[in-house]
Structures are given as C-alpha cells and as structure tokens.
C-alpha positions as CSV (number, residue, x, y, z in Angstrom):
1,X,77.9,37.2,60.4
2,X,80.2,36.3,63.5
3,X,79.0,33.1,64.9
4,X,79.8,33.3,68.6
5,X,78.8,29.7,69.5
6,X,80.8,28.2,66.8
7,X,83.8,30.4,67.3
8,X,83.7,29.6,71.3
9,X,83.8,26.0,70.5
10,X,87.1,26.4,68.5
11,X,88.9,28.3,71.4
12,X,92.2,26.5,72.3
13,X,93.0,25.7,75.9
14,X,96.5,27.4,75.4
15,X,97.7,30.6,77.2
16,X,97.2,33.8,75.0
17,X,95.7,37.0,74.6
18,X,92.2,37.7,73.3
19,X,91.0,40.9,71.4
20,X,87.4,42.1,71.7
21,X,86.2,44.1,68.8
22,X,82.9,46.2,68.1
23,X,80.8,46.2,64.9
24,X,83.1,48.8,63.4
25,X,86.2,46.6,64.0
26,X,87.5,48.8,66.7
27,X,89.3,47.0,69.4
28,X,87.5,47.7,72.5
29,X,89.4,45.2,75.1
30,X,92.5,43.1,75.3
31,X,92.9,40.5,78.1
32,X,95.2,37.7,79.0
33,X,94.4,34.3,79.7
34,X,96.2,31.1,80.7
35,X,93.4,29.0,79.2
36,X,91.8,31.0,76.4
37,X,88.9,28.6,76.1
38,X,87.7,29.0,79.8
39,X,88.4,32.6,79.8
40,X,86.8,33.9,76.7
41,X,83.7,31.6,77.5
42,X,83.2,33.3,80.6
43,X,82.2,36.4,79.2
44,X,79.2,34.9,77.3
45,X,77.9,32.8,80.1
46,X,75.2,34.0,82.6
47,X,76.1,37.8,83.4
48,X,74.6,37.9,86.9
49,X,78.1,37.9,88.3
50,X,79.7,40.5,85.9
51,X,80.3,44.1,86.6
52,X,78.4,46.7,85.2
53,X,81.6,47.6,83.0
54,X,81.9,43.8,81.8
55,X,78.0,43.8,80.9
56,X,78.4,47.0,78.8
57,X,81.5,45.7,77.0
58,X,79.9,42.4,76.3
59,X,76.9,44.2,74.7
60,X,79.3,45.9,72.5
61,X,81.4,42.8,71.2
62,X,80.8,42.0,67.6
63,X,83.6,39.5,67.2
64,X,87.0,38.4,68.9
65,X,90.3,37.2,67.9
66,X,93.1,35.6,70.0
67,X,97.0,35.0,69.7
68,X,98.2,31.9,71.2
69,X,101.7,32.1,73.3
70,X,103.7,29.7,75.1
71,X,103.4,30.8,78.7
72,X,101.5,33.2,81.0
73,X,104.7,35.5,81.2
74,X,104.3,36.0,77.4
75,X,100.6,36.6,77.8
76,X,101.2,39.3,80.3
77,X,103.7,41.1,78.4
78,X,101.7,40.9,74.9
79,X,98.5,42.2,76.7
80,X,100.5,45.2,78.1
81,X,102.1,46.0,74.8
82,X,98.6,45.8,72.8
83,X,96.8,48.0,75.6
84,X,99.4,50.7,75.3
85,X,99.1,50.7,71.2
86,X,95.5,50.5,70.9
87,X,94.2,52.0,74.3
88,X,91.0,50.1,74.3
89,X,87.9,51.5,75.5
90,X,87.2,48.9,78.3
91,X,90.9,48.4,79.4
92,X,92.3,50.3,82.4
93,X,95.2,52.4,81.2
94,X,97.4,53.5,83.7
95,X,98.4,57.3,83.7
96,X,102.0,56.8,84.6
97,X,102.5,54.6,81.7
98,X,105.2,52.4,83.4
99,X,106.5,49.6,81.3
100,X,107.7,46.3,82.7
101,X,111.5,46.5,83.7
102,X,114.6,45.2,82.1
103,X,117.9,44.2,83.7
104,X,120.6,46.3,82.3
105,X,124.3,45.3,82.1
106,X,126.3,48.4,81.5
107,X,128.8,46.7,79.3
108,X,129.4,50.2,77.7
109,X,131.4,50.8,80.8
110,X,134.9,49.4,81.6
111,X,133.8,48.3,84.9
112,X,129.9,47.4,84.3
113,X,127.0,47.5,86.6
114,X,123.8,45.7,86.8
115,X,120.7,47.9,87.0
116,X,117.0,47.9,86.7
117,X,115.7,50.0,84.0
118,X,112.3,50.6,82.1
119,X,113.9,52.3,79.3
120,X,115.5,50.4,76.4
121,X,118.3,52.5,74.7
122,X,120.7,51.7,72.0
123,X,123.7,52.6,74.1
124,X,126.0,49.6,73.9
125,X,124.7,48.1,77.1
126,X,123.3,44.4,77.4
127,X,119.5,44.3,78.1
128,X,117.6,41.2,79.5
129,X,113.7,41.0,79.8
130,X,111.0,42.4,79.9
131,X,110.0,40.9,83.5
132,X,106.4,41.4,84.7
133,X,107.4,41.0,88.4
134,X,109.6,44.0,89.4
135,X,110.2,42.6,92.7
136,X,111.9,39.4,91.5
137,X,114.1,41.7,89.3
138,X,115.1,43.9,92.4
139,X,115.9,40.5,94.4
140,X,118.0,39.0,91.6
141,X,120.1,42.2,91.0
142,X,120.8,42.3,94.8
143,X,121.8,38.7,95.1
144,X,123.9,38.7,92.0
145,X,125.5,41.9,93.1
146,X,126.0,40.8,96.6
147,X,127.5,37.4,95.4
148,X,129.7,38.5,92.9
149,X,130.6,41.6,94.8
150,X,129.9,43.9,91.6
151,X,129.9,47.7,92.1
152,X,126.4,49.6,92.1
153,X,127.8,53.1,92.3
154,X,127.8,55.6,89.4
155,X,131.6,56.8,89.9
156,X,133.8,57.0,86.7
157,X,136.2,54.5,87.7
158,X,138.8,55.4,85.2
159,X,139.1,58.9,86.6
160,X,138.9,58.0,90.5
161,X,140.7,54.4,90.4
162,X,143.4,54.3,93.3
163,X,142.7,57.9,94.2
164,X,139.7,57.8,96.6
165,X,138.8,55.8,99.8
166,X,136.4,53.0,98.9
167,X,132.6,53.2,100.2
168,X,131.1,51.0,103.0
169,X,130.1,48.3,100.5
170,X,133.7,47.3,100.2
171,X,134.4,47.4,104.0
172,X,131.5,45.0,104.6
173,X,132.3,42.6,101.7
174,X,129.9,43.6,99.3
175,X,131.8,45.1,96.5
176,X,135.1,44.2,95.1
177,X,135.9,47.8,95.0
178,X,137.5,48.4,91.4
179,X,138.1,51.9,92.6
180,X,140.8,50.8,94.7
181,X,142.8,49.6,91.5
182,X,143.3,46.1,93.2
183,X,141.1,44.1,90.6
184,X,142.2,44.1,87.1
185,X,139.8,45.0,84.3
186,X,140.0,41.4,82.9
187,X,139.3,39.7,86.5
188,X,136.2,42.1,86.8
189,X,135.2,41.3,83.3
190,X,135.1,37.7,84.2
191,X,132.6,38.4,87.2
192,X,130.3,40.4,84.7
193,X,130.4,37.6,82.4
194,X,129.1,35.2,85.0
195,X,126.5,37.3,86.0
196,X,125.1,37.5,82.4
197,X,125.3,33.8,82.5
198,X,123.4,33.6,85.3
199,X,120.8,35.9,83.9
200,X,120.5,33.8,80.8
201,X,120.1,30.6,82.8
202,X,123.4,29.1,81.5
203,X,125.0,29.3,85.1
204,X,122.7,27.5,87.4
205,X,125.3,27.5,90.4
206,X,123.8,30.6,92.3
207,X,120.2,29.3,92.0
208,X,121.4,25.7,93.2
209,X,123.3,27.4,96.0
210,X,120.1,29.1,97.4
211,X,117.9,25.9,96.9
212,X,120.4,24.1,99.2
213,X,120.4,26.9,101.7
214,X,116.4,26.7,101.6
215,X,116.5,23.1,102.2
216,X,118.9,23.5,105.2
217,X,116.9,26.0,106.7
218,X,113.7,24.0,106.3
219,X,115.5,21.1,107.9
220,X,116.6,23.2,111.0
221,X,113.1,24.8,111.2
222,X,114.8,28.2,110.7
223,X,111.5,29.5,108.8
224,X,112.5,33.1,108.7
225,X,115.7,32.4,106.8
226,X,113.7,29.8,104.6
227,X,111.2,32.3,103.6
228,X,114.2,34.7,102.6
229,X,115.9,32.0,100.6
230,X,112.5,30.9,99.1
231,X,112.0,34.6,97.7
232,X,115.4,34.3,96.1
233,X,114.6,30.8,94.4
234,X,111.2,32.3,93.3
235,X,113.1,35.5,91.9
236,X,115.4,33.6,89.8
237,X,112.9,31.2,88.5
238,X,110.7,34.4,87.4
239,X,113.6,36.0,85.4
240,X,114.5,32.6,83.9
241,X,111.1,32.2,82.5
242,X,111.4,32.6,78.6
243,X,109.5,35.0,76.7
244,X,109.7,35.9,73.2
245,X,107.1,38.9,73.1
246,X,109.9,41.5,73.7
247,X,113.4,41.5,72.2
248,X,116.0,43.6,74.1
249,X,117.6,44.7,70.9
250,X,114.5,46.8,70.2
251,X,115.0,46.2,66.3
252,X,111.8,46.6,64.3
253,X,111.3,43.2,62.6
254,X,108.3,41.3,60.9
255,X,107.9,37.7,61.4
256,X,106.3,35.6,58.6
257,X,105.1,32.0,58.9
258,X,102.4,29.9,57.0
259,X,100.0,27.0,57.2
260,X,98.4,25.2,54.5
261,X,94.7,24.1,54.2
262,X,93.2,21.8,51.4
263,X,93.1,24.7,48.8
264,X,94.1,27.7,50.6
265,X,97.3,29.1,52.5
266,X,97.4,31.3,55.5
267,X,100.2,33.6,56.0
268,X,100.7,34.9,59.6
269,X,102.4,38.1,60.1
270,X,103.8,39.3,63.5
271,X,104.8,43.0,63.5
272,X,107.5,43.9,66.1
273,X,108.4,47.5,66.9
274,X,110.9,48.7,69.3
275,X,111.5,45.0,70.2
276,X,107.8,44.4,71.0
277,X,105.1,42.5,69.2
278,X,102.5,45.2,68.6
279,X,100.3,43.7,65.9
280,X,99.2,40.4,64.3
281,X,97.8,40.2,60.7
282,X,96.9,37.2,58.6
283,X,96.4,36.8,54.7
284,X,94.4,34.1,53.2
285,X,95.6,33.0,49.7
286,X,93.3,30.6,47.6
287,X,95.7,27.9,46.2
288,X,93.9,25.6,44.0
289,X,96.7,25.7,41.5
290,X,99.1,24.6,44.2
291,X,101.5,27.2,43.8
292,X,104.8,26.6,45.8
293,X,105.1,28.0,49.2
294,X,108.4,29.6,48.5
295,X,106.9,31.4,45.5
296,X,104.0,32.7,47.7
297,X,106.5,34.0,50.3
298,X,108.3,35.7,47.6
299,X,105.3,37.4,46.1
300,X,103.9,38.7,49.3
301,X,107.1,40.1,50.5
302,X,107.6,41.8,47.2
303,X,104.1,43.2,47.1
304,X,103.6,43.9,50.6
305,X,106.8,45.9,51.2
306,X,106.9,47.6,47.7
307,X,106.1,51.1,49.4
308,X,108.1,52.3,52.2
309,X,105.3,52.9,54.8
310,X,106.5,51.0,57.9
311,X,109.6,49.1,56.6
312,X,111.2,47.0,59.3
313,X,115.0,46.6,59.6
314,X,114.4,42.8,59.4
315,X,112.1,40.4,58.0
316,X,112.2,36.8,59.6
317,X,110.8,34.3,57.1
318,X,109.9,30.6,57.8
319,X,110.7,29.9,54.2
320,X,113.6,30.6,51.9
321,X,112.7,31.8,48.5
322,X,114.3,32.4,45.1
323,X,116.4,35.6,44.6
324,X,116.2,36.4,48.3
325,X,119.5,38.4,48.1
326,X,118.1,40.5,45.2
327,X,115.1,41.2,47.3
328,X,117.2,42.4,50.3
329,X,118.8,44.9,47.8
330,X,115.6,46.1,46.4
331,X,113.9,46.6,49.9
332,X,117.0,48.4,51.1
333,X,116.8,50.9,48.3
334,X,113.0,51.6,49.0
335,X,113.6,52.0,52.6
336,X,116.8,53.9,52.4
337,X,118.4,51.8,55.1
338,X,119.5,48.2,55.3
339,X,116.6,45.5,55.2
340,X,117.7,41.9,56.1
341,X,115.7,38.9,55.4
342,X,116.6,36.1,57.6
343,X,115.5,32.3,57.4
344,X,116.6,31.2,61.2
345,X,117.0,27.6,61.9
346,X,117.6,27.8,65.6
347,X,117.6,30.4,68.4
348,X,115.2,33.3,69.5
349,X,114.3,34.2,66.1
350,X,113.3,30.6,65.2
351,X,111.3,30.5,68.3
352,X,109.3,33.6,67.0
353,X,108.8,31.9,63.6
354,X,107.3,28.9,65.5
355,X,105.1,31.0,67.5
356,X,103.7,32.5,64.5
357,X,103.4,29.2,62.8
358,X,101.3,27.9,65.8
359,X,98.8,30.7,65.2
360,X,98.8,30.2,61.5
361,X,98.0,26.4,62.0
362,X,95.3,27.3,64.5
363,X,93.8,29.9,62.0
364,X,93.8,27.4,59.1
365,X,92.3,24.4,61.2
366,X,89.6,26.3,62.9
367,X,88.9,29.7,61.3
368,X,89.7,29.5,57.6
369,X,86.0,29.0,56.9
370,X,85.0,32.1,58.9
371,X,87.4,34.3,56.7
372,X,86.2,32.8,53.5
373,X,82.5,33.7,54.9
374,X,83.9,37.1,55.7
375,X,85.6,37.4,52.1
376,X,82.3,36.6,50.7
377,X,80.4,39.2,52.8
378,X,82.9,41.8,51.6
379,X,82.4,40.7,48.1
380,X,78.7,41.1,48.5
381,X,79.0,44.6,49.8
382,X,81.1,45.6,46.8
383,X,78.5,44.1,44.6
384,X,75.7,46.3,46.5
385,X,78.1,49.3,46.1
386,X,78.0,48.7,42.4
387,X,74.3,48.5,42.1
388,X,73.9,51.7,44.2
389,X,76.1,53.9,41.9
390,X,75.1,52.1,38.7
391,X,78.4,50.9,37.8
392,X,79.3,48.5,35.1
393,X,82.0,46.6,37.2
394,X,82.4,45.6,40.9
395,X,84.8,47.9,42.4
396,X,87.8,46.3,44.0
397,X,90.3,49.2,44.7
398,X,89.1,52.2,46.7
399,X,91.0,55.4,47.6
400,X,89.8,57.6,50.4
401,X,91.1,61.2,51.0
402,X,90.8,63.4,54.1
403,X,92.2,67.0,55.0
404,X,93.5,67.8,58.3
405,X,94.4,71.3,59.7
406,X,94.4,73.5,62.7
407,X,92.9,77.0,61.6
408,X,94.5,76.5,58.4
409,X,98.0,75.8,59.7
410,X,99.9,72.5,58.8
411,X,97.4,71.5,56.4
412,X,97.7,68.0,55.3
413,X,95.9,65.3,53.5
414,X,95.8,61.5,53.6
415,X,95.2,58.8,51.0
416,X,94.2,55.4,52.4
417,X,93.7,52.3,49.9
418,X,91.0,49.6,50.3
419,X,91.7,46.5,48.0
420,X,91.0,42.8,47.7
421,X,88.9,43.2,50.9
422,X,91.2,44.8,53.2
423,X,93.2,47.9,54.2
424,X,96.5,48.0,52.1
425,X,98.6,49.9,54.6
426,X,101.6,49.7,52.5
427,X,99.9,51.8,49.8
428,X,98.8,54.6,52.3
429,X,100.2,58.2,51.3
430,X,100.1,61.5,52.9
431,X,100.6,64.9,51.4
432,X,101.6,68.3,52.8
433,X,99.4,71.0,51.3
434,X,101.8,73.4,49.4
435,X,99.7,75.8,47.5
436,X,96.6,76.6,49.6
437,X,96.6,79.3,52.4
438,X,94.2,79.1,55.3
439,X,91.6,76.7,56.2
440,X,90.3,75.7,52.5
441,X,89.4,72.1,52.5
442,X,88.1,72.5,48.9
443,X,91.3,74.0,47.6
444,X,93.6,71.4,49.6
445,X,91.6,68.5,48.2
446,X,91.8,69.8,44.6
447,X,95.7,70.2,45.1
448,X,96.0,66.7,46.5
449,X,94.0,65.0,43.8
450,X,95.9,67.1,40.9
451,X,99.1,65.9,42.4
452,X,98.2,62.2,42.8
453,X,96.8,61.8,39.3
454,X,99.3,64.0,37.6
455,X,101.9,61.7,39.1
456,X,100.1,58.5,38.0
457,X,99.9,60.0,34.3
458,X,103.7,61.0,34.1
459,X,104.8,57.7,35.8
460,X,103.2,54.5,34.7
461,X,105.1,52.2,36.9
462,X,105.6,54.4,40.2
463,X,104.0,54.2,43.3
464,X,100.8,55.9,42.2
465,X,100.5,53.9,39.0
466,X,97.7,51.7,40.3
467,X,94.3,53.7,39.7
468,X,91.4,53.3,41.9
469,X,87.8,52.0,40.9
470,X,86.3,54.6,43.1
471,X,87.5,57.8,45.0
472,X,86.0,58.3,48.4
473,X,86.0,61.9,49.8
474,X,85.4,62.8,53.5
475,X,82.6,65.2,53.0
476,X,79.2,65.8,51.2
477,X,78.1,67.0,47.8
478,X,80.3,70.2,47.7
479,X,83.5,68.1,48.4
480,X,82.5,65.4,46.0
481,X,81.7,68.0,43.2
482,X,85.0,69.8,43.9
483,X,87.1,66.5,43.5
484,X,85.1,65.6,40.5
485,X,86.1,68.9,38.5
486,X,89.7,67.9,39.1
487,X,89.2,64.5,37.4
488,X,87.1,66.0,34.5
489,X,89.9,68.5,33.8
490,X,92.4,65.7,33.6
491,X,90.2,63.7,31.4
492,X,90.1,60.9,34.0
493,X,86.8,58.9,34.5
494,X,86.7,57.5,38.1
495,X,83.6,57.9,40.2
496,X,83.8,60.3,43.2
497,X,81.8,59.4,46.2
498,X,81.4,61.6,49.2
499,X,81.0,60.2,52.7
500,X,78.4,62.4,54.3
501,X,78.1,62.6,58.1
502,X,75.0,63.1,60.3
503,X,74.6,65.6,63.0
504,X,76.5,63.3,65.2
505,X,79.6,63.2,63.0
506,X,78.9,59.6,61.8
507,X,78.7,58.6,58.2
508,X,75.1,58.1,57.0
509,X,75.0,58.6,53.4
510,X,76.7,58.9,50.0
511,X,77.0,62.1,48.2
512,X,77.1,61.1,44.4
513,X,76.4,62.8,41.1
514,X,74.3,65.5,43.0
515,X,72.4,63.3,44.9
516,X,72.4,61.8,48.5
517,X,72.0,58.0,48.9
518,X,71.3,56.8,52.4
519,X,73.1,53.8,53.7
520,X,71.7,50.9,55.8
521,X,73.7,51.0,59.0
522,X,73.4,47.4,59.7
523,X,74.9,46.6,56.1
524,X,78.4,45.1,55.5
525,X,78.9,48.1,52.9
526,X,78.2,50.6,55.6
527,X,80.9,48.9,58.0
528,X,83.4,48.9,55.3
529,X,82.9,52.5,54.3
530,X,82.9,53.7,57.9
531,X,86.0,51.8,58.6
532,X,87.7,53.3,55.5
533,X,86.8,56.8,56.4
534,X,87.9,56.5,60.0
535,X,91.2,55.2,58.7
536,X,91.7,58.0,56.5
537,X,90.9,60.5,59.3
538,X,93.3,58.7,61.6
539,X,96.2,58.7,59.1
540,X,95.7,62.4,58.3
541,X,95.5,63.6,61.9
542,X,98.4,61.4,63.0
543,X,100.5,63.2,60.1
544,X,99.1,66.7,61.0
545,X,100.0,66.3,64.7
546,X,103.6,65.3,64.0
547,X,104.0,68.3,61.7
548,X,102.5,70.6,64.5
549,X,104.8,68.9,67.0
550,X,107.8,69.5,64.6
551,X,106.8,73.2,64.5
552,X,106.7,73.5,68.0
553,X,110.1,72.0,68.3
554,X,111.4,74.1,65.7
555,X,110.3,77.7,65.6
556,X,111.6,81.2,65.6
557,X,110.6,81.1,69.3
558,X,113.9,79.3,69.9
559,X,115.5,82.6,69.3
560,X,113.9,84.0,72.5
561,X,116.0,83.7,75.7
562,X,113.8,81.7,78.3
563,X,111.4,80.1,76.0
564,X,112.1,76.3,75.8
565,X,110.0,73.2,74.4
566,X,107.6,73.4,77.3
567,X,106.7,77.1,77.0
568,X,106.7,76.7,73.0
569,X,104.1,74.3,73.4
570,X,102.2,76.3,75.8
571,X,102.1,79.5,73.4
572,X,101.1,77.4,70.5
573,X,98.1,75.9,72.5
574,X,97.0,79.3,73.5
575,X,97.5,81.0,70.0
576,X,97.4,78.3,67.6
577,X,100.2,79.8,65.3
578,X,103.2,82.1,65.2
579,X,101.3,84.9,63.7
580,X,98.8,85.0,66.5
581,X,101.7,85.2,69.1
582,X,103.4,87.8,66.8
583,X,100.3,90.0,67.0
584,X,99.4,89.4,70.7
585,X,99.4,92.3,73.3
586,X,101.6,92.3,76.2
587,X,98.5,92.0,78.4
588,X,97.3,89.1,76.2
589,X,100.7,87.2,76.7
590,X,100.9,87.9,80.4
591,X,97.6,86.2,80.7
592,X,98.6,83.0,79.4
593,X,99.0,80.4,82.3
594,X,102.8,79.1,82.4
595,X,104.1,82.3,80.8
596,X,105.8,84.8,83.3
597,X,105.6,88.5,82.9
598,X,109.4,88.3,82.1
599,X,108.6,85.7,79.4
600,X,105.8,87.8,77.9
601,X,108.0,91.1,77.8
602,X,110.7,89.3,76.2
603,X,108.2,87.8,73.5
604,X,106.5,91.0,73.0
605,X,109.7,92.9,72.5
606,X,111.4,90.1,70.1
607,X,108.7,90.7,67.6
608,X,108.7,94.3,67.7
609,X,112.6,95.0,68.0
610,X,112.8,95.9,64.2
611,X,109.6,98.1,64.1
C-alpha cells in the first residue's frame, strides 16, 4: 500500500517533474516543479483553494513518482515530452500540438541561414535547443543575423550569385549579400561558425556588447533603449540555459546508471526517442552475494535487449563491462542496424548519465524499501493466484493474448509478458492473422497459439523458448476453452485463464476450467491482471491501427486519378474495407462527405471497367 505521508516526507527540494497515477497504474497527471517537495505537498493539504478539477484528480491519485532534473528549463521540456507521450486525463493537451522550437543553422547549404523551426529533421543541418521561450529564440536569431549580417532569404545563392540586384537588407546594412559574389564562401563560413559559437555560449562577445549597451542606457536614463537591450540580454541568457532533456541529433538512445544500497542495486534507465526523454524505468536487484556492478550491467543489457522490440541506436552506460564489443556485435545483429554502447567520461552524454545516476541514488536512499514492499505485495498476489487455480507452484511468468480487427479486416494478435513482478516489454510479440477470414476471434486465437507453441517446440533456444506458467486470454469461458483445446492437441500442460469483463467492459472475474471465479477488485491480484489485460489490448490495437494505416497508404485506390491519401482515408472510414468500396453504388459513393461527384464516378467506373 502506498503510504502518502511517508513518501511525501521523502520528496526532494530539487527541480523536476512529478507523475500522478491511479490505482491501475495509469498516468493521470504530469506536472513540473522548481521545488518538488513544496509542489507535490500542496496537492494533499487542505483542498479549499483547489479547483474542482484538482479535487477530482487528487481523489484518483493512488501513487506518485518523480524525476529529478538540474533546472526549471529541463523540467518544462520533460513535462511537455511526457504529456505528449501519455496524454494524461487531467492535463490540458493543446490541439495544435506545437512543440518547443529549435534554432536551425542550415549547414547543408553553402551559404547557411539561421532559422527558427519546430521540426527536427536529419537533413545535414545543425540544430540547437529545444527552447521553452519562443520569443527569446526570435530575438536571438534577429540579433545574430543583424550583427553578423547573415542572409535570411531562401534564394539559391549558387544559381543567382552575381546575377541579381541585392534586396533592401543589403542597402540598409543588415546583410553581407553573398548573392553579390563579393564575399567568399570561406569568409561567410567564418561568420556562420561564430554564430554557432554564440549559440553554444562559447563566444560571449555579443552578449557582453549588449550588457554594456544596457549599462550605458541606464546611466543616461534612456529607459526605452535600456528595455530593448535588457530583452536582448535576457534572450541570450534563456537560450544559453543548459538542458539535457532533448538532443538535437534525434538519435534513439537509452541511458543506464546505478546506485548501490546495503544489499540491493537500483538500475535507472532513461529512454530517449527522437532525441527526447520519454520514459524512465528502474530495476531493483537483490545483491546479497555482492556481484560486481560490471557483471550486473552486462547481464541486464544482454537480457533486456535480447529481443528486437524497441532497440535504440545507442546505449549509454555508466559502467564498462566485459565483452562490450561482442555485445555490440550481437545486439546489432538482433536489431538489423548498428547499436553502439558508449561509456562516456565527459560531455553531454556524461551529463545524461549523471542525471540518471542522481535519480538512482535518490531511489535507493529514499524509496528502495517501498519497492521491496511493492514486490512483496506482488509475490503475495501470485500466491493468491496459485490458490485460486489450485496450482502446485506459484506462477512467475504470465502471457496474455488479445485479438484486434475491424469487421474482420487486418486481424492481428498481441502477446504481452509479465514476469518477475513486472511487464517485460522486450518479450512482447505481435502476430498478423494469416489463415482466418472475417471476424473470427476464436479461430484467430487458435492460430496464434498454435504458431507460438509450435515455434517453441521446434526451437528450444529461440525467442519463443521460454514457456509461461499461465496463459491469459482476453475473454470468457468460450475463448478459454478454445485456447485450451490447442494446448491439449499439442500435448502442452499450461493452465489457460480467461479474463472475463463485466457489462462496463472492465475485468471482474476469471474463466477457468468451465467455472467463473469472481475477483476482489480491491486486491493486488486484480490490479495486476487488469494491467496485463489493458497492456495486451493496447499492444494489439496499436499494431492493428498501424496495419490499417499502411493499407490506407498503399492500396488499389492509388490507381484512381484524384484519390490521394486524404480521400483514401475518408473512403476507408466510410466503408471499412476495399470490398465494400468495390460493391458501393454510385449514389452511395456520392453521399460520402469529402468525395466529389467526379471522384465517385471515377471510383465506380474503375471497379467496373472489366465487367
């Protein structure tokens, strides 16, 4: 049980973000704080000053977590990243989905420009940021361009150099005008290099210049000028604030650090995707035998990345370990792309390691006991599961299967794994249904189980080698019985349990051996099984949607003139599948909003041109 009073006492006074979760472990709110202790405490004090929304949220908080960062800028950016990833119920999510801007230096051009952008592309340009204050970005770009006289036009300089009259910016002294062919590429490159050093805070001359102008204006009582210069100074101070939460190189990387307790070790894993920290996981290892840390790192990396589920391009490790080069080779083969393992000693990557380590130390100092208690609760839940099903041994590995389709189209299945008290995402698997036509969940389930367990019987060391202690099926007695028949036919003795839902589509009982077993909805076992079932559904439906989107993007409709991606999507939403579109009357096609009469006629005639 989460002890709010005790956990609140442990909150640090550092800046960071806090994550509120409900009793199902779902993230319901993400917030930032310059002082985590003060901010999180405020939710649990007298609620008289809270809004109705906050009061409703507080009632649903079952536990909270936090991530420590180094400054408020990092907190702001991390908060934004996590809100966009998880879309928590009580956060406001902006509909325009604007991200914080970057400063882009177009070094992929011969005469680079400095621009503001919200899109990070692998286009050969240099990116700086992100920056929470877009106004500061605008001011900084304007001042750098003005002082260094860099171009801000989008002309193809190579084509027009020396052939056109320069624009007004040249005549008013705001641009050196490479289009006149009076400045060499090397001279212009020196200016761009200085601009990048200014952005990196390696060249402080421009900032010092405007500080001097500010002091002079104040001394002369020129307050309007002083306000203008102050805005410039503040803008440069804003963009020079260091943050490690986003990386302009947009590389997928994992950051791994550790902290040691008396008899346990916490591994802290920061997950960075597209250059942004999007998730934080921690792993508690009992270490009474005093295994060397380097061996723990090696074992963790080997086991965690043994399947290519979400393999990063880089693993940044605090500790070097034996056979690192061999591990790089093995992981690269699994991923089908180069996977580097770095052990940085300095620079930005080392800063990421230190941030992860700070969180690991905080975890082991303040919260290890909580996670030990949590593990004990999970162990007790599995003991209860054993008793309910009359099993000989306490189950450890659970596999849950779910089917997803739309009117029988793009049928897929998911397999998620719960083992050692937590979800094992690296062992998730997904299946595309091959032999079943139409909305047949029973048949789809039988196909998937046959494929999964036939694989395990043929390949004793492959990715399907590990067998579950219990198979969980999304469904009632019918689905459980159908799955059990498959195992019986294969001669495999594994209990099959259906997760039966109530009228409100929430899990409320187990379907096992022809009987319905009610679950205590306040129990830890109920919470675990619900989480597993929800995860299987999420994984299945995500795959289903991706296939459906792929079919929308690649279909026979591409052959029809005037039908692009937008209209294909409209048609699939109106008719579900290509056969329904093929059978539709002209009148039905014309009635679809977004499809013109000409489009409708072309579609109708296309499918009847050979009849």
